[in-house]
C-alpha positions as a LaTeX table, in Angstrom:
\begin{tabular}{lrrr}
\hline
Residue & $x$ (\AA) & $y$ (\AA) & $z$ (\AA) \\
\hline
Unk1 & 0.23 & $-0.24$ & $-0.28$ \\
Unk2 & 2.76 & 1.91 & 1.00 \\
Unk3 & 4.49 & 1.45 & $-2.11$ \\
Unk4 & 1.92 & 2.62 & $-4.00$ \\
Unk5 & 1.27 & 5.88 & $-2.52$ \\
Unk6 & 4.60 & 6.93 & $-2.42$ \\
Unk7 & 4.60 & 5.37 & $-7.09$ \\
Unk8 & 1.28 & 7.67 & $-6.94$ \\
Unk9 & 2.47 & 10.42 & $-5.21$ \\
Unk10 & 6.32 & 10.74 & $-7.64$ \\
Unk11 & 4.12 & 10.47 & $-10.69$ \\
Unk12 & 2.16 & 13.54 & $-10.41$ \\
Unk13 & 5.61 & 15.70 & $-9.18$ \\
Unk14 & 6.34 & 14.05 & $-11.78$ \\
Unk15 & 3.80 & 15.62 & $-14.51$ \\
Unk16 & 3.74 & 18.27 & $-12.65$ \\
Unk17 & 7.07 & 19.61 & $-14.35$ \\
Unk18 & 10.30 & 20.86 & $-12.51$ \\
Unk19 & 9.80 & 23.66 & $-10.20$ \\
Unk20 & 11.34 & 26.86 & $-11.53$ \\
Unk21 & 14.19 & 28.27 & $-9.35$ \\
Unk22 & 15.31 & 31.38 & $-9.29$ \\
Unk23 & 19.77 & 31.77 & $-9.48$ \\
Unk24 & 21.28 & 34.80 & $-7.70$ \\
Unk25 & 24.00 & 35.44 & $-9.37$ \\
Unk26 & 25.62 & 37.40 & $-6.12$ \\
Unk27 & 24.81 & 34.13 & $-4.14$ \\
Unk28 & 24.99 & 31.20 & $-6.70$ \\
Unk29 & 28.24 & 28.87 & $-6.81$ \\
Unk30 & 29.53 & 27.44 & $-9.93$ \\
Unk31 & 26.96 & 24.15 & $-9.32$ \\
Unk32 & 23.62 & 27.07 & $-9.29$ \\
Unk33 & 25.06 & 28.78 & $-12.05$ \\
Unk34 & 26.27 & 25.70 & $-14.64$ \\
Unk35 & 21.93 & 25.48 & $-13.50$ \\
Unk36 & 20.55 & 28.04 & $-15.16$ \\
Unk37 & 20.10 & 28.06 & $-19.05$ \\
Unk38 & 22.60 & 29.53 & $-20.61$ \\
Unk39 & 25.04 & 29.17 & $-18.83$ \\
Unk40 & 28.25 & 26.05 & $-18.52$ \\
Unk41 & 31.02 & 25.49 & $-17.03$ \\
Unk42 & 33.46 & 28.01 & $-18.80$ \\
Unk43 & 30.64 & 31.25 & $-18.29$ \\
Unk44 & 30.12 & 30.93 & $-14.30$ \\
Unk45 & 33.70 & 29.94 & $-13.89$ \\
Unk46 & 33.66 & 34.02 & $-15.57$ \\
Unk47 & 31.60 & 35.36 & $-13.46$ \\
Unk48 & 32.69 & 33.66 & $-10.22$ \\
Unk49 & 36.22 & 35.16 & $-10.84$ \\
Unk50 & 34.44 & 38.61 & $-12.40$ \\
Unk51 & 32.55 & 38.58 & $-8.95$ \\
Unk52 & 35.38 & 37.85 & $-6.88$ \\
Unk53 & 37.78 & 40.54 & $-7.90$ \\
Unk54 & 35.20 & 43.55 & $-7.72$ \\
Unk55 & 32.90 & 42.06 & $-5.68$ \\
Unk56 & 29.15 & 41.47 & $-6.04$ \\
Unk57 & 27.22 & 42.72 & $-8.99$ \\
Unk58 & 24.84 & 46.27 & $-8.29$ \\
Unk59 & 22.41 & 45.20 & $-11.10$ \\
Unk60 & 22.20 & 44.09 & $-14.49$ \\
Unk61 & 24.04 & 47.25 & $-16.40$ \\
Unk62 & 26.86 & 45.90 & $-14.13$ \\
Unk63 & 26.91 & 42.48 & $-14.88$ \\
Unk64 & 26.93 & 42.71 & $-18.68$ \\
Unk65 & 29.61 & 45.47 & $-18.38$ \\
Unk66 & 31.82 & 42.80 & $-15.99$ \\
Unk67 & 31.85 & 39.30 & $-17.89$ \\
Unk68 & 32.90 & 38.73 & $-21.60$ \\
Unk69 & 30.45 & 37.22 & $-23.33$ \\
Unk70 & 27.22 & 39.20 & $-21.07$ \\
Unk71 & 25.29 & 41.80 & $-23.94$ \\
Unk72 & 22.04 & 42.96 & $-23.33$ \\
Unk73 & 20.63 & 40.15 & $-25.28$ \\
Unk74 & 22.31 & 37.23 & $-23.50$ \\
Unk75 & 21.44 & 38.93 & $-20.74$ \\
Unk76 & 17.56 & 38.81 & $-21.80$ \\
Unk77 & 17.81 & 35.01 & $-22.44$ \\
Unk78 & 18.76 & 34.70 & $-18.59$ \\
Unk79 & 17.35 & 36.17 & $-17.17$ \\
Unk80 & 14.23 & 34.64 & $-18.16$ \\
Unk81 & 16.71 & 31.23 & $-17.56$ \\
Unk82 & 16.56 & 32.19 & $-13.98$ \\
Unk83 & 19.04 & 34.52 & $-13.55$ \\
Unk84 & 18.62 & 37.38 & $-11.23$ \\
Unk85 & 21.04 & 40.36 & $-9.71$ \\
Unk86 & 20.14 & 40.75 & $-6.54$ \\
Unk87 & 17.55 & 39.19 & $-6.80$ \\
Unk88 & 15.54 & 41.36 & $-9.66$ \\
Unk89 & 14.97 & 40.22 & $-13.37$ \\
Unk90 & 16.46 & 42.43 & $-15.80$ \\
Unk91 & 14.11 & 45.23 & $-17.07$ \\
Unk92 & 11.76 & 43.30 & $-20.35$ \\
Unk93 & 12.40 & 39.73 & $-19.35$ \\
Unk94 & 9.89 & 37.27 & $-19.87$ \\
Unk95 & 8.74 & 35.75 & $-16.31$ \\
Unk96 & 7.87 & 32.40 & $-15.70$ \\
Unk97 & 5.46 & 30.26 & $-14.32$ \\
Unk98 & 6.35 & 27.77 & $-11.30$ \\
Unk99 & 5.89 & 25.40 & $-13.60$ \\
Unk100 & 8.46 & 27.33 & $-16.04$ \\
Unk101 & 5.78 & 28.73 & $-19.06$ \\
Unk102 & 6.59 & 31.53 & $-19.50$ \\
Unk103 & 4.25 & 34.66 & $-19.79$ \\
Unk104 & 3.84 & 37.85 & $-21.34$ \\
Unk105 & 7.10 & 40.26 & $-20.94$ \\
Unk106 & 7.15 & 42.63 & $-18.19$ \\
Unk107 & 6.69 & 46.23 & $-18.55$ \\
Unk108 & 9.49 & 48.21 & $-19.47$ \\
Unk109 & 9.98 & 52.27 & $-18.23$ \\
Unk110 & 7.95 & 54.15 & $-20.90$ \\
Unk111 & 10.46 & 56.50 & $-22.86$ \\
Unk112 & 10.84 & 60.47 & $-22.63$ \\
Unk113 & 10.15 & 62.02 & $-26.02$ \\
\hline
\end{tabular}
């Protein structure tokens, strides 16, 4: 009976999908950074090395400026994949639900004309 119950619970958990977790670039270790789609071992090493040299990243602009290969487009993709800087997603990045599905993009500030 217990085996059947455990099997049913694990099957339901798998059917619901893996929970989406945000990874803060200032707190994450290499394994956590590697778990973000678009970051591999080489990129996580660059991030950790830069964080070690220059301290925590202040914001997305600071992160993009200091880490080679992270431009606006790449930063947007990483943010959509769950990477955050000081707990914040990049402005304009599509948010994800707990099931990992993308929702509408976050509103961006209106530009003055």
